[in-house]
DRENDO-1510 file (C-alpha; in Angstrom, 1 decimal, always signed):
<recs>
REC; n; res; u; v; w
REC; 1; UNK; +191.2; +9.0; +199.7 .
REC; 2; UNK; +193.0; +11.3; +197.4 .
REC; 3; UNK; +196.6; +10.5; +196.4 .
REC; 4; UNK; +197.5; +14.2; +196.4 .
REC; 5; UNK; +196.1; +17.5; +197.4 .
REC; 6; UNK; +196.3; +18.9; +193.8 .
REC; 7; UNK; +194.4; +15.9; +192.4 .
REC; 8; UNK; +191.7; +16.3; +195.1 .
REC; 9; UNK; +191.2; +20.0; +194.2 .
REC; 10; UNK; +191.0; +19.2; +190.5 .
REC; 11; UNK; +188.4; +16.5; +191.0 .
REC; 12; UNK; +186.4; +18.7; +193.4 .
REC; 13; UNK; +186.3; +21.7; +191.0 .
REC; 14; UNK; +185.7; +19.7; +187.8 .
REC; 15; UNK; +182.5; +20.6; +186.1 .
REC; 16; UNK; +180.0; +17.9; +185.2 .
REC; 17; UNK; +180.2; +16.8; +181.6 .
REC; 18; UNK; +176.8; +18.3; +180.7 .
REC; 19; UNK; +178.0; +21.7; +181.7 .
REC; 20; UNK; +181.1; +21.6; +179.6 .
REC; 21; UNK; +181.2; +23.0; +176.1 .
REC; 22; UNK; +183.6; +22.1; +173.3 .
REC; 23; UNK; +182.5; +24.9; +170.9 .
REC; 24; UNK; +184.9; +27.8; +170.1 .
REC; 25; UNK; +184.0; +31.0; +171.8 .
REC; 26; UNK; +182.0; +33.5; +169.8 .
REC; 27; UNK; +184.1; +36.7; +169.1 .
REC; 28; UNK; +181.1; +38.9; +169.7 .
REC; 29; UNK; +178.1; +39.2; +172.1 .
REC; 30; UNK; +175.8; +36.3; +171.2 .
REC; 31; UNK; +172.8; +38.7; +171.4 .
REC; 32; UNK; +174.2; +40.6; +168.4 .
REC; 33; UNK; +174.5; +37.4; +166.3 .
REC; 34; UNK; +171.0; +37.8; +164.7 .
REC; 35; UNK; +172.2; +41.2; +163.3 .
REC; 36; UNK; +175.2; +39.6; +161.6 .
REC; 37; UNK; +173.0; +36.7; +160.3 .
REC; 38; UNK; +170.5; +39.2; +158.9 .
REC; 39; UNK; +173.2; +41.1; +157.1 .
REC; 40; UNK; +174.5; +37.9; +155.5 .
REC; 41; UNK; +171.0; +36.6; +154.7 .
REC; 42; UNK; +170.2; +39.7; +152.6 .
REC; 43; UNK; +173.4; +39.6; +150.5 .
REC; 44; UNK; +172.3; +36.8; +148.1 .
REC; 45; UNK; +168.9; +38.4; +147.6 .
REC; 46; UNK; +170.0; +41.6; +145.9 .
REC; 47; UNK; +173.2; +39.9; +144.5 .
REC; 48; UNK; +170.9; +38.0; +142.1 .
REC; 49; UNK; +169.5; +41.2; +140.5 .
REC; 50; UNK; +172.5; +42.1; +138.3 .
REC; 51; UNK; +172.6; +38.6; +136.9 .
REC; 52; UNK; +168.9; +38.4; +136.1 .
REC; 53; UNK; +169.4; +38.4; +132.3 .
REC; 54; UNK; +171.9; +35.6; +132.6 .
REC; 55; UNK; +169.5; +33.3; +134.4 .
REC; 56; UNK; +166.5; +34.1; +132.2 .
REC; 57; UNK; +166.5; +35.1; +128.6 .
REC; 58; UNK; +170.2; +34.5; +128.0 .
REC; 59; UNK; +170.0; +31.0; +129.5 .
REC; 60; UNK; +166.6; +30.1; +128.0 .
REC; 61; UNK; +166.3; +31.8; +124.6 .
REC; 62; UNK; +162.8; +32.8; +123.6 .
REC; 63; UNK; +161.5; +33.8; +127.0 .
REC; 64; UNK; +159.2; +36.8; +126.9 .
REC; 65; UNK; +159.2; +39.8; +129.2 .
REC; 66; UNK; +156.6; +38.3; +131.5 .
REC; 67; UNK; +158.4; +35.0; +131.9 .
REC; 68; UNK; +161.7; +36.8; +132.6 .
REC; 69; UNK; +160.1; +39.0; +135.3 .
REC; 70; UNK; +158.5; +35.9; +136.8 .
REC; 71; UNK; +162.0; +34.9; +138.0 .
REC; 72; UNK; +161.8; +37.7; +140.6 .
REC; 73; UNK; +158.1; +37.7; +141.2 .
REC; 74; UNK; +157.7; +34.0; +142.0 .
REC; 75; UNK; +160.4; +34.4; +144.7 .
REC; 76; UNK; +158.1; +37.0; +146.3 .
REC; 77; UNK; +155.1; +34.6; +146.2 .
REC; 78; UNK; +157.1; +32.0; +148.1 .
REC; 79; UNK; +158.1; +34.7; +150.6 .
REC; 80; UNK; +154.4; +35.7; +151.2 .
REC; 81; UNK; +153.6; +32.1; +152.1 .
REC; 82; UNK; +156.8; +31.5; +154.2 .
REC; 83; UNK; +156.4; +34.6; +156.4 .
REC; 84; UNK; +153.1; +33.7; +158.2 .
REC; 85; UNK; +154.0; +30.0; +158.5 .
REC; 86; UNK; +157.3; +30.8; +160.2 .
REC; 87; UNK; +155.8; +33.4; +162.4 .
REC; 88; UNK; +152.9; +31.3; +163.6 .
REC; 89; UNK; +155.1; +28.2; +164.2 .
REC; 90; UNK; +157.7; +30.3; +166.1 .
REC; 91; UNK; +155.1; +31.9; +168.4 .
REC; 92; UNK; +153.3; +28.6; +168.9 .
REC; 93; UNK; +156.4; +26.5; +169.7 .
REC; 94; UNK; +158.7; +29.2; +171.2 .
REC; 95; UNK; +161.6; +27.7; +169.2 .
REC; 96; UNK; +162.9; +30.5; +167.0 .
REC; 97; UNK; +166.5; +29.3; +166.9 .
REC; 98; UNK; +165.7; +25.8; +165.5 .
REC; 99; UNK; +163.3; +27.1; +162.9 .
REC; 100; UNK; +165.7; +29.9; +161.8 .
REC; 101; UNK; +168.5; +27.3; +161.4 .
REC; 102; UNK; +166.3; +25.1; +159.3 .
REC; 103; UNK; +165.2; +28.0; +157.2 .
REC; 104; UNK; +168.8; +29.1; +156.6 .
REC; 105; UNK; +169.8; +25.5; +155.6 .
REC; 106; UNK; +166.8; +25.3; +153.2 .
REC; 107; UNK; +167.7; +28.7; +151.7 .
REC; 108; UNK; +171.3; +27.6; +151.1 .
REC; 109; UNK; +170.2; +24.3; +149.6 .
REC; 110; UNK; +167.8; +26.0; +147.1 .
REC; 111; UNK; +170.5; +28.5; +146.1 .
REC; 112; UNK; +172.9; +25.7; +145.3 .
REC; 113; UNK; +170.0; +24.0; +143.5 .
REC; 114; UNK; +169.5; +27.2; +141.4 .
REC; 115; UNK; +173.2; +27.0; +140.5 .
REC; 116; UNK; +172.8; +23.4; +139.4 .
REC; 117; UNK; +169.6; +24.2; +137.4 .
REC; 118; UNK; +171.4; +27.1; +135.6 .
REC; 119; UNK; +174.2; +24.8; +134.6 .
REC; 120; UNK; +172.2; +21.6; +133.8 .
REC; 121; UNK; +168.5; +22.0; +133.7 .
REC; 122; UNK; +166.6; +22.1; +130.4 .
REC; 123; UNK; +163.4; +23.5; +131.6 .
REC; 124; UNK; +162.8; +27.0; +133.0 .
REC; 125; UNK; +160.0; +25.7; +135.2 .
REC; 126; UNK; +162.5; +23.9; +137.4 .
REC; 127; UNK; +164.4; +27.1; +138.0 .
REC; 128; UNK; +161.2; +28.9; +138.9 .
REC; 129; UNK; +160.2; +26.1; +141.3 .
REC; 130; UNK; +163.5; +26.5; +143.1 .
REC; 131; UNK; +163.1; +30.3; +143.2 .
REC; 132; UNK; +159.7; +29.8; +144.9 .
REC; 133; UNK; +161.2; +27.6; +147.6 .
REC; 134; UNK; +164.1; +30.0; +148.0 .
REC; 135; UNK; +161.7; +32.9; +148.6 .
REC; 136; UNK; +159.8; +30.8; +151.2 .
REC; 137; UNK; +163.0; +29.9; +153.0 .
REC; 138; UNK; +164.4; +33.4; +152.9 .
REC; 139; UNK; +161.4; +35.2; +154.3 .
REC; 140; UNK; +161.0; +32.5; +157.0 .
REC; 141; UNK; +164.6; +33.1; +158.1 .
REC; 142; UNK; +164.2; +36.9; +157.8 .
REC; 143; UNK; +161.1; +37.0; +160.1 .
REC; 144; UNK; +162.6; +34.6; +162.6 .
REC; 145; UNK; +165.9; +36.4; +162.9 .
REC; 146; UNK; +164.2; +39.7; +163.2 .
REC; 147; UNK; +162.1; +38.3; +166.1 .
REC; 148; UNK; +165.3; +36.9; +167.7 .
REC; 149; UNK; +166.9; +40.3; +167.4 .
REC; 150; UNK; +163.9; +42.0; +169.0 .
REC; 151; UNK; +163.7; +39.4; +171.8 .
REC; 152; UNK; +167.2; +40.3; +173.0 .
REC; 153; UNK; +166.6; +44.1; +173.2 .
REC; 154; UNK; +168.1; +44.2; +176.7 .
REC; 155; UNK; +169.0; +47.5; +178.4 .
REC; 156; UNK; +169.3; +49.5; +175.2 .
REC; 157; UNK; +165.6; +49.2; +174.6 .
REC; 158; UNK; +163.4; +48.1; +171.7 .
REC; 159; UNK; +163.9; +51.3; +169.7 .
REC; 160; UNK; +167.7; +50.9; +169.5 .
REC; 161; UNK; +167.4; +47.2; +168.9 .
REC; 162; UNK; +165.0; +47.5; +166.0 .
REC; 163; UNK; +167.1; +50.3; +164.6 .
REC; 164; UNK; +170.1; +47.9; +164.6 .
REC; 165; UNK; +167.9; +45.2; +163.0 .
REC; 166; UNK; +166.8; +47.6; +160.2 .
REC; 167; UNK; +170.4; +48.8; +159.7 .
REC; 168; UNK; +171.6; +45.2; +159.3 .
REC; 169; UNK; +168.9; +44.5; +156.7 .
REC; 170; UNK; +169.4; +47.7; +154.7 .
REC; 171; UNK; +173.2; +47.3; +154.7 .
REC; 172; UNK; +172.8; +43.8; +153.4 .
REC; 173; UNK; +170.5; +45.1; +150.6 .
REC; 174; UNK; +172.9; +47.9; +149.8 .
REC; 175; UNK; +176.0; +45.6; +149.7 .
REC; 176; UNK; +174.4; +42.7; +147.8 .
REC; 177; UNK; +173.8; +44.3; +144.4 .
REC; 178; UNK; +177.3; +45.6; +143.8 .
REC; 179; UNK; +178.8; +42.4; +145.2 .
REC; 180; UNK; +176.6; +40.4; +142.8 .
REC; 181; UNK; +177.5; +42.6; +139.9 .
REC; 182; UNK; +181.2; +42.1; +140.6 .
REC; 183; UNK; +181.0; +38.3; +141.1 .
REC; 184; UNK; +178.5; +37.9; +138.3 .
REC; 185; UNK; +180.9; +39.7; +135.9 .
REC; 186; UNK; +183.4; +36.9; +136.5 .
REC; 187; UNK; +180.9; +34.1; +136.3 .
REC; 188; UNK; +177.1; +34.3; +136.9 .
REC; 189; UNK; +177.1; +30.8; +138.3 .
REC; 190; UNK; +179.2; +31.9; +141.3 .
REC; 191; UNK; +176.5; +34.2; +142.6 .
REC; 192; UNK; +174.0; +31.4; +143.7 .
REC; 193; UNK; +176.9; +29.1; +144.6 .
REC; 194; UNK; +178.4; +31.8; +146.9 .
REC; 195; UNK; +175.0; +32.7; +148.3 .
REC; 196; UNK; +174.2; +29.0; +149.0 .
REC; 197; UNK; +177.5; +28.4; +150.8 .
REC; 198; UNK; +177.1; +31.6; +152.8 .
REC; 199; UNK; +173.6; +30.6; +153.9 .
REC; 200; UNK; +174.8; +27.2; +155.0 .
REC; 201; UNK; +177.6; +28.8; +157.0 .
REC; 202; UNK; +175.1; +31.1; +158.6 .
REC; 203; UNK; +173.0; +28.1; +159.6 .
REC; 204; UNK; +176.0; +26.5; +161.2 .
REC; 205; UNK; +176.8; +29.7; +163.1 .
REC; 206; UNK; +173.2; +29.9; +164.2 .
REC; 207; UNK; +173.1; +26.3; +165.4 .
REC; 208; UNK; +176.2; +26.8; +167.5 .
REC; 209; UNK; +175.6; +30.3; +169.0 .
REC; 210; UNK; +172.0; +31.5; +168.6 .
REC; 211; UNK; +169.9; +31.4; +171.8 .
REC; 212; UNK; +166.2; +31.6; +172.3 .
REC; 213; UNK; +165.4; +34.3; +174.8 .
REC; 214; UNK; +164.3; +33.1; +178.3 .
REC; 215; UNK; +161.0; +34.9; +178.0 .
REC; 216; UNK; +160.3; +33.2; +174.7 .
REC; 217; UNK; +161.0; +29.7; +176.1 .
REC; 218; UNK; +159.1; +30.2; +179.4 .
REC; 219; UNK; +156.0; +32.1; +178.3 .
REC; 220; UNK; +152.7; +30.1; +177.9 .
REC; 221; UNK; +152.1; +28.6; +174.5 .
REC; 222; UNK; +149.2; +30.0; +172.4 .
REC; 223; UNK; +147.4; +27.9; +169.8 .
REC; 224; UNK; +147.8; +29.2; +166.3 .
REC; 225; UNK; +144.1; +30.3; +166.2 .
REC; 226; UNK; +144.7; +32.2; +169.4 .
REC; 227; UNK; +147.7; +34.0; +167.9 .
REC; 228; UNK; +145.7; +35.0; +164.9 .
REC; 229; UNK; +142.9; +36.2; +167.1 .
REC; 230; UNK; +145.3; +38.2; +169.3 .
REC; 231; UNK; +146.9; +39.9; +166.4 .
REC; 232; UNK; +143.5; +40.8; +164.9 .
REC; 233; UNK; +142.5; +42.3; +168.3 .
REC; 234; UNK; +145.6; +44.6; +168.3 .
REC; 235; UNK; +144.3; +47.0; +165.8 .
REC; 236; UNK; +147.3; +49.4; +166.3 .
REC; 237; UNK; +149.4; +46.9; +164.4 .
REC; 238; UNK; +147.7; +47.9; +161.2 .
REC; 239; UNK; +149.5; +51.2; +161.4 .
REC; 240; UNK; +153.1; +49.9; +160.9 .
REC; 241; UNK; +151.8; +47.3; +158.4 .
REC; 242; UNK; +150.2; +50.0; +156.3 .
REC; 243; UNK; +153.4; +52.1; +156.4 .
REC; 244; UNK; +155.4; +49.0; +155.5 .
REC; 245; UNK; +153.2; +48.4; +152.4 .
REC; 246; UNK; +153.4; +52.0; +151.3 .
REC; 247; UNK; +157.1; +52.4; +151.9 .
REC; 248; UNK; +158.0; +49.2; +150.0 .
REC; 249; UNK; +155.6; +50.2; +147.2 .
REC; 250; UNK; +157.8; +53.3; +146.8 .
REC; 251; UNK; +160.9; +51.1; +146.7 .
REC; 252; UNK; +159.4; +49.1; +143.9 .
REC; 253; UNK; +158.7; +52.4; +142.2 .
REC; 254; UNK; +162.3; +53.5; +142.7 .
REC; 255; UNK; +164.0; +50.3; +141.3 .
REC; 256; UNK; +161.7; +50.3; +138.3 .
REC; 257; UNK; +160.1; +53.5; +137.1 .
REC; 258; UNK; +162.7; +55.9; +138.7 .
REC; 259; UNK; +165.5; +53.9; +137.1 .
REC; 260; UNK; +163.8; +54.1; +133.7 .
REC; 261; UNK; +163.2; +57.8; +134.2 .
REC; 262; UNK; +166.8; +58.5; +135.0 .
REC; 263; UNK; +168.0; +56.6; +131.9 .
REC; 264; UNK; +165.4; +57.6; +129.3 .
REC; 265; UNK; +164.5; +61.1; +130.4 .
REC; 266; UNK; +167.5; +62.5; +132.4 .
REC; 267; UNK; +170.0; +60.7; +130.2 .
REC; 268; UNK; +172.0; +58.9; +133.0 .
REC; 269; UNK; +174.1; +55.9; +132.0 .
REC; 270; UNK; +174.3; +52.7; +134.0 .
REC; 271; UNK; +177.1; +54.0; +136.2 .
REC; 272; UNK; +175.2; +57.2; +137.0 .
REC; 273; UNK; +172.0; +55.3; +137.8 .
REC; 274; UNK; +174.0; +53.1; +140.1 .
REC; 275; UNK; +175.5; +56.2; +141.9 .
REC; 276; UNK; +172.0; +57.7; +142.3 .
REC; 277; UNK; +170.8; +54.5; +143.9 .
REC; 278; UNK; +173.9; +54.4; +146.2 .
REC; 279; UNK; +173.3; +58.1; +147.1 .
REC; 280; UNK; +169.9; +56.9; +148.5 .
REC; 281; UNK; +170.9; +53.6; +150.0 .
REC; 282; UNK; +174.1; +54.6; +151.8 .
REC; 283; UNK; +172.6; +57.3; +154.1 .
REC; 284; UNK; +169.5; +55.1; +154.5 .
REC; 285; UNK; +171.6; +52.1; +155.7 .
REC; 286; UNK; +173.9; +54.1; +158.0 .
REC; 287; UNK; +171.2; +56.2; +159.7 .
REC; 288; UNK; +168.6; +53.5; +160.4 .
REC; 289; UNK; +170.3; +52.5; +163.6 .
REC; 290; UNK; +170.6; +56.1; +165.0 .
REC; 291; UNK; +167.0; +56.6; +164.0 .
REC; 292; UNK; +166.1; +53.6; +166.1 .
REC; 293; UNK; +167.9; +55.2; +169.1 .
REC; 294; UNK; +166.0; +58.4; +168.5 .
REC; 295; UNK; +162.7; +56.6; +168.8 .
REC; 296; UNK; +163.5; +55.9; +172.5 .
REC; 297; UNK; +163.3; +59.6; +173.2 .
REC; 298; UNK; +160.9; +60.8; +170.5 .
REC; 299; UNK; +157.4; +59.4; +169.8 .
REC; 300; UNK; +158.0; +56.7; +167.1 .
REC; 301; UNK; +154.6; +57.3; +165.6 .
REC; 302; UNK; +155.3; +61.0; +165.2 .
REC; 303; UNK; +158.6; +60.2; +163.6 .
REC; 304; UNK; +156.9; +57.8; +161.2 .
REC; 305; UNK; +154.1; +60.2; +160.2 .
REC; 306; UNK; +156.3; +63.3; +159.8 .
REC; 307; UNK; +158.9; +61.3; +158.0 .
REC; 308; UNK; +156.3; +59.9; +155.6 .
REC; 309; UNK; +155.1; +63.5; +154.8 .
REC; 310; UNK; +158.7; +64.6; +154.0 .
REC; 311; UNK; +159.3; +61.4; +152.0 .
REC; 312; UNK; +156.2; +61.9; +149.9 .
REC; 313; UNK; +157.3; +65.5; +149.2 .
REC; 314; UNK; +160.7; +64.2; +148.2 .
REC; 315; UNK; +159.2; +61.7; +145.7 .
REC; 316; UNK; +156.9; +64.3; +144.2 .
REC; 317; UNK; +159.6; +66.9; +143.8 .
REC; 318; UNK; +162.1; +64.4; +142.3 .
REC; 319; UNK; +160.3; +64.3; +139.0 .
REC; 320; UNK; +160.8; +68.1; +138.4 .
REC; 321; UNK; +164.5; +68.4; +139.3 .
REC; 322; UNK; +167.2; +68.9; +136.8 .
REC; 323; UNK; +169.8; +66.1; +136.4 .
REC; 324; UNK; +172.5; +67.9; +138.3 .
REC; 325; UNK; +170.3; +68.0; +141.5 .
REC; 326; UNK; +169.3; +64.3; +141.4 .
REC; 327; UNK; +172.2; +63.0; +143.5 .
REC; 328; UNK; +171.7; +65.5; +146.3 .
REC; 329; UNK; +168.0; +64.9; +146.3 .
REC; 330; UNK; +168.5; +61.1; +146.5 .
REC; 331; UNK; +170.8; +61.5; +149.5 .
REC; 332; UNK; +168.2; +63.7; +151.3 .
REC; 333; UNK; +165.6; +61.0; +150.5 .
REC; 334; UNK; +167.8; +58.3; +152.0 .
REC; 335; UNK; +168.1; +60.3; +155.3 .
REC; 336; UNK; +164.3; +60.8; +155.4 .
REC; 337; UNK; +163.6; +57.1; +154.6 .
REC; 338; UNK; +165.8; +56.0; +157.6 .
REC; 339; UNK; +163.8; +58.3; +159.9 .
REC; 340; UNK; +160.6; +56.6; +159.1 .
REC; 341; UNK; +161.8; +53.0; +158.6 .
REC; 342; UNK; +163.2; +52.4; +162.0 .
REC; 343; UNK; +160.1; +53.6; +163.9 .
REC; 344; UNK; +157.9; +51.4; +161.8 .
REC; 345; UNK; +160.0; +48.4; +162.9 .
REC; 346; UNK; +159.8; +49.5; +166.5 .
REC; 347; UNK; +156.0; +49.8; +166.4 .
REC; 348; UNK; +155.5; +46.5; +164.7 .
REC; 349; UNK; +157.6; +44.7; +167.4 .
REC; 350; UNK; +156.0; +46.7; +170.2 .
REC; 351; UNK; +152.4; +46.2; +169.1 .
REC; 352; UNK; +153.0; +42.5; +168.4 .
REC; 353; UNK; +154.0; +41.9; +172.0 .
REC; 354; UNK; +156.3; +39.2; +173.3 .
REC; 355; UNK; +153.6; +36.6; +172.8 .
REC; 356; UNK; +153.1; +37.2; +169.1 .
REC; 357; UNK; +156.2; +39.1; +168.0 .
REC; 358; UNK; +157.4; +36.7; +165.3 .
REC; 359; UNK; +153.9; +36.7; +163.7 .
REC; 360; UNK; +153.7; +40.5; +163.9 .
REC; 361; UNK; +157.1; +40.9; +162.2 .
REC; 362; UNK; +156.1; +38.2; +159.6 .
REC; 363; UNK; +153.0; +40.3; +158.9 .
REC; 364; UNK; +155.2; +43.4; +158.6 .
REC; 365; UNK; +157.4; +41.6; +156.0 .
REC; 366; UNK; +154.3; +40.3; +154.1 .
REC; 367; UNK; +152.9; +43.8; +153.9 .
REC; 368; UNK; +156.2; +45.1; +152.6 .
REC; 369; UNK; +156.5; +42.3; +150.0 .
REC; 370; UNK; +153.0; +43.0; +148.7 .
REC; 371; UNK; +153.9; +46.7; +148.5 .
REC; 372; UNK; +157.1; +46.0; +146.6 .
REC; 373; UNK; +155.2; +43.8; +144.1 .
REC; 374; UNK; +152.5; +46.5; +143.7 .
REC; 375; UNK; +155.0; +49.4; +143.2 .
REC; 376; UNK; +156.1; +48.6; +139.6 .
REC; 377; UNK; +152.6; +47.6; +138.6 .
REC; 378; UNK; +151.0; +50.7; +139.9 .
REC; 379; UNK; +153.7; +53.1; +138.5 .
REC; 380; UNK; +153.7; +51.4; +135.1 .
REC; 381; UNK; +149.8; +51.7; +135.0 .
REC; 382; UNK; +150.0; +55.4; +136.0 .
REC; 383; UNK; +152.6; +56.0; +133.3 .
REC; 384; UNK; +150.4; +54.4; +130.7 .
REC; 385; UNK; +147.4; +56.5; +131.7 .
REC; 386; UNK; +149.2; +59.8; +132.0 .
REC; 387; UNK; +151.0; +59.0; +128.7 .
REC; 388; UNK; +147.6; +59.3; +126.9 .
REC; 389; UNK; +147.0; +62.9; +128.0 .
REC; 390; UNK; +150.4; +64.3; +128.9 .
REC; 391; UNK; +153.5; +64.8; +126.7 .
REC; 392; UNK; +155.7; +64.3; +129.8 .
REC; 393; UNK; +153.9; +61.8; +132.0 .
REC; 394; UNK; +156.7; +61.0; +134.5 .
REC; 395; UNK; +156.4; +64.0; +136.8 .
REC; 396; UNK; +152.7; +63.2; +137.3 .
REC; 397; UNK; +153.5; +59.7; +138.3 .
REC; 398; UNK; +156.1; +60.9; +140.8 .
REC; 399; UNK; +153.4; +63.2; +142.4 .
REC; 400; UNK; +150.9; +60.3; +142.6 .
REC; 401; UNK; +153.4; +58.0; +144.3 .
REC; 402; UNK; +154.5; +60.7; +146.7 .
REC; 403; UNK; +150.8; +61.5; +147.5 .
REC; 404; UNK; +150.3; +57.9; +148.7 .
REC; 405; UNK; +152.8; +58.5; +151.6 .
REC; 406; UNK; +151.3; +61.9; +152.4 .
REC; 407; UNK; +147.7; +60.7; +152.4 .
REC; 408; UNK; +148.6; +57.7; +154.6 .
REC; 409; UNK; +150.3; +60.0; +157.1 .
REC; 410; UNK; +147.3; +62.4; +157.2 .
REC; 411; UNK; +144.9; +59.5; +157.7 .
REC; 412; UNK; +146.9; +58.1; +160.7 .
REC; 413; UNK; +147.3; +61.6; +162.1 .
REC; 414; UNK; +143.5; +62.1; +162.0 .
REC; 415; UNK; +142.9; +58.7; +163.7 .
REC; 416; UNK; +145.3; +59.7; +166.5 .
REC; 417; UNK; +143.5; +63.1; +166.9 .
REC; 418; UNK; +140.1; +61.3; +167.2 .
REC; 419; UNK; +141.4; +58.8; +169.7 .
REC; 420; UNK; +141.0; +55.8; +167.3 .
REC; 421; UNK; +144.5; +54.5; +168.2 .
REC; 422; UNK; +144.1; +54.3; +171.9 .
REC; 423; UNK; +145.8; +51.4; +173.7 .
REC; 424; UNK; +144.5; +48.0; +172.6 .
REC; 425; UNK; +145.1; +44.7; +174.3 .
REC; 426; UNK; +147.3; +46.1; +176.9 .
REC; 427; UNK; +149.8; +47.6; +174.4 .
REC; 428; UNK; +151.5; +51.0; +175.1 .
REC; 429; UNK; +149.6; +54.0; +173.8 .
REC; 430; UNK; +150.8; +55.3; +170.5 .
REC; 431; UNK; +151.2; +58.7; +172.1 .
REC; 432; UNK; +153.7; +57.4; +174.6 .
REC; 433; UNK; +157.4; +56.8; +174.2 .
REC; 434; UNK; +158.9; +53.5; +173.3 .
REC; 435; UNK; +161.5; +52.4; +175.9 .
</recs>
């Protein structure tokens, strides 16, 4: 018997202990949390760029150019290994959240380790080893969070969702470098410390609020060999992978050869070079999300192909423009880049399918990383070759890099015309709209 009517009602309506939660309420839709985590994840990556000399030649006197550049390159090698492992494990286990949290924790721990090595270590090799692990953890977390973002596309559709994913990544990239320059100007040690603490906080937020999509948890599990076979059978996936490689190759060209060209030939100082990069990155970051929305109504493949042609023309013309036109041209290039980056993300997520989406996005990131690594190598080689026969070799290099984008777009267009990109493995035809 109940002693009072009020007590009876309280006891009747009390929820079981297993249904209660003691966590604070998330101040935003949980489905948008992967976007916030992606933005935070990208900040430490580009924040390390302004303090590169402090962590290499200035910390370890006597380092050559190759050893100094290895600080950035070995991070990319770790990323190339981390992406496929994370993608395959995620699609095999259906546990994106747990793997993403672990990757964020590892990323934070290695950044703090880099700070310790900068302050205490006597050997450069230890610092490089930590950078390798950081690259592994970063790319693992990136691929998993991108998959989590795609899984929660909801009513807005995959196009809008991948546009938002791309915008989060590009905004993080655009914000990280100036933030790193500001913090590193006070003390370079604070850059990896801040990045490590941020990554651990992101892991805590992910543990508390991230959720695996119901479809991911409930679908049948594929063995890793089956996942690889399935991806290989979806030949359409090669299209966004090829564009990812080419697009990131041009980014590698922009951050290396273009920066040298602006300083050595045009005569820009460091501030003007930074403004030129900002003129490109700001519209690119802001327009990636609207471009994703457009891909719901326009053919994403057509957007990617036409955007690549325009982007190639932009790069080719850039080497012939006078200094006073550079800023305007860079802003136009940023707009074009957004129009082709968002559709490539959409197509990678679409062609990967729900069963292999994390692995497909991991392959997309791997292709991009390879392209980024190839960009400076190819452009420097072209510069050396043209320097033997031309008094002004830079414009010819610009034309060659731009031609890569145009040729790739033409090849894909010819394949579409000949029906070589018909639906494969039940995927939507490339001539249809992405919903």
